[in-house]
N, C-alpha and C positions, 0 to 999 in steps of 0.2 A: 152332621159328619164332622168329626174332630180333626182339626189341623194339629200337626205334630211338630214339636220343636226337635230338630236334629242339629246339634252343634249350635252355630249362630244363625241357622236358617230355619224357616218355617215351611213345612211341606204340607200341601193341601190345595184344595180348589181356590182359585183366584190368587194364588201365590206364585212367585217365580219358580219355574221348573227346577227341581233339584237334580243335578247331573252327577252320575257316578262313573268313574273310570275303573273298570274291572281289570286289575292287574292279574289277579288269580295266580296261576302258576307260569305266566308268560315271562317271568324273570329267569326261568330255567335254573333256579337254585343259586343265582348270583345276586348278592346284595348290591353290587355296582349296577347291574341291570335294573334292579328294583328302584334304586334312586334315580336312575335315568328315566324310568317310566313315570315316576312322580313328577320329575321336571317336565315331561311331555304333557302330563295332565294339567299342570300349572299353566304351561304355554297355551294350551287349548282353551282353558277357562272352566274346567270341571270344578264342582263343589267338593268332591271327595274322591279318594282312591280306595279300592277294596282288594283284600287278599283272601286266601283260603288257608285254613288252619286245621290240620289233622294230627291226631295221635296215631301214628301209623300202625302200631301193634293192636290197636282197638278197632280201627276202621277196616283193616284187612286181616284175613286169617293167615296162618303160617303157610298154608297151601297156596293161597293167592300170592304171597310174597316170594315164594320159591319158584314160581312159574318162569320159564325162560322168556326174556324180553330184552332185546337189544336196545340200548340207549346210550346217551353220552355219559351216563353214570356207571354203566356196567352191563352185565348179561342177564340179570333177573329183574322181575317186577319190583322186588324189594329194593334193589339198588336204585331204581328210578324213584320210588315213593319216598325213601329216606333222603335222596339227593335233592328233592324239591322242597323240603321243609326247612324253614328258618327256626333258629332257637331263640330263646328269650332275649339274649344280648343283641341279636340282629334285629329283632322286632323293636327293641328299645331304640336302636339307631333310627329305624324307620319312623317310629312314633315321634321322636325328637325332631327329625327332619321335617315331618309334616307340620308339627306345631310351629316350628320356626318359619315355615313358609305359608302358614295360615291356610292350610287345606285339611279338611276332615279326613280321617281314615278309620276303617273298621275291617271286619273280616267275616267270612262264613265259617263258623266252627262246625266240624263234622262229627263231634263227639263231646260228651259232657266235660272231660278234663280240658278240652280245648276252650270251652266256655270260661272255665276258671282261669286258664292261661290268659285269655284276652281281657278278662276282668281285672287281672293284676296290672295290665297295661292301660286300664281305664279307657277302653274304646267308648265312643259316643253312642254306638248302636250295634246291633247284630243283624246279620243276614242269614236267612234260612235258604240253603240251596234247594233247588227242586228235588234233588235226589234224597233230601233229608226231611221232606214234608210229612212223612208218615212215621217218623222216629219220635214217639211220644216222650221218652225220657229226655231226649235232647231238647224238644220243644218246651218241656216243663223247666229245664235248667235255664234256657234262654229267657223264658217268661219271668222267672223268679228274679232276674236282674232288674226288672222294671224299666229297662231301656227300650227305646224305639226298635221295632223289628221290621225289616224288609223281608217279606215272605214271597219267594219266587214259586210260581204255580205250574211249572212245566210238568208234564207226565201225570197230571192229577185231575180227578173229578171234582165237581162242586161239593159233593158230600165229603170227600177227603179234605178239601180246603176248609170247609165248615168245622170239621173235627179238629183240624190243626189250629184254627183260631181259638176254639174253645179250650184246647190244651194249653196254649200259650197263656191264656187267662187274663189278659188285659187288652185294651183297645188301642194301644199305641202301635198299630200295625198298618203298614202300607203294603197292599197286595201288588205284586208285579206279574203281569201277564208274560208268559215265556213259552217258547217252543224249543224243546230240548233236542235240537239237532245242530251240527257244527260243520259247515255253516248251514243256516236255515234258508230254504227257498222262499221267495216272496209269496208264492201261491199257498204256502202252508202257515203263514203268519197269523191269520185270523185276528186282526187288530181290533175288531168289534168286540172281542171278549173283554177288553179293558172296561168298556161300559157295562157289560154283563157283571163283572166282578164288583164294580162300584155299586150298582143297583141291588145286586143280590145280597151283599153283606153290609151295605151302608158304611163302607170304609173307603178311604182314598186308594186310588189305583194308579199304577204306572206301568212301565214297560221295560223288560230286560231283553235286549235283542241280540241275536246271534247271526243276523244277516250280514252280507258283505258290504252293502252300501249304507247310505245315511237316510234315504228318502222314507223308508217305513218308520223309522224312529221319529222323524219330523211329523209325519202324518199321525202317529200315535199322540202327539201333542196337539197338533192343529185341529184334527177332526174328532179325536176321542178323549181329549182332555187329560192325558197322562200327566200326573204331577211330578213324577220321577222318571228319568230315563237312565238306564244303566247299559253301558257298552264295554266289551272287552277292548283293551288297547294293546298294541305291540310296537316294538322298536322296528320290526321288519316282518312282514307276513311270510317271508321265505325262511325264517328262523325255524330251528327244530322245535317241535312241540305240537300237541294235539289241538290246542285252542288258537294257534297263531292265525290260521286261515280265516277264522270267524271274527277277527279283531280288526280294529281301525288303526292305521298308521297316523302320524301326526297331522298330515294334510286332511285326512278324513275327519279326525276329531275337531279340527278347527272349523271345518264346514258345518259339522253337526251342531256345535255349540252356537255358532253364528246364526244358523237357521232357527234353532230353538229360541234364541233371544229375539229374533225377528217375529216369531209367532206371538210372543207376549206383546210386542209393540203393536202388531196388527190388530189384536183383539180390541184394544181401546175401550171406549165407553158404549154401552147399549143405548144410550140416550140419543135420539134423532133430533138434531138441531142444526141451525145454520152456524157454521164455524166462523170465528173471527177472520180466519185466513181466506174464507170464501166471499166475504162482503164486497171487496173491491171488484172481483170478477162478476159478482151478481149485479152490481151497478152497471158494469160495462156490457154484459152479455144478455141480460134479460130485457127483452124489448117491451113486453107488456106485463103488467101485474094487475089483473082484474080482481084479485082476492084481497086487496087491502081493505 
């Protein structure tokens, strides 16, 4: 199973868990909010932040865009979709900010022109959103970059996942188990699928969680060996936006990263031996040693 270089980190088994703060659209179209969320990810100790990039006129039909939908941006679905997108100059500010603060960044492109857009900004990887797993032209475009791919597998069968892997066309893929509800209930998370993905496709597997708390994500690492954990983050769960309630505020992110780091420390070595720190107590506490 191939370990994969992502930025300055190595993702794979027996490596430190790679953690992604999914900013997504939780910035609500505000560059200031986006930079504050990057600061929050830095404070918590994530390895990377991730955004979403869409060419609105390609991803949505004119009929979709004209539908009534009240939001902070206006009265139509189009007002909302255009309002949530950053342009290249704004993403350049985001890119420079991440580089200057030594945190990785990339995005989920939802269409082929968005792949080209992100490539101009020299992202270190690409993410395939669960909704895009069956979009062959998008997968081919992402695969053609040769960069690492985080492939989210919500709403997908094993056969669809297999075909997506084949379409991407290289093995620098990390599969992310995901349940595409917002927020997801613990009873629906099926974390054991992480192991199923790893064994079925002989690829590294991680977890993209939409639950409210942090325990399932920690179990994904401690019990099922997730090498990547991705969680949505928010400035405030009560903010306007469809993803805010399934996101972690700063206190939750701090707990998550702390617990994941502890998991790595707790694994230790598989070798059973008398530790140097046990010797003194062994001499004091063991009354009889008939096995010398």
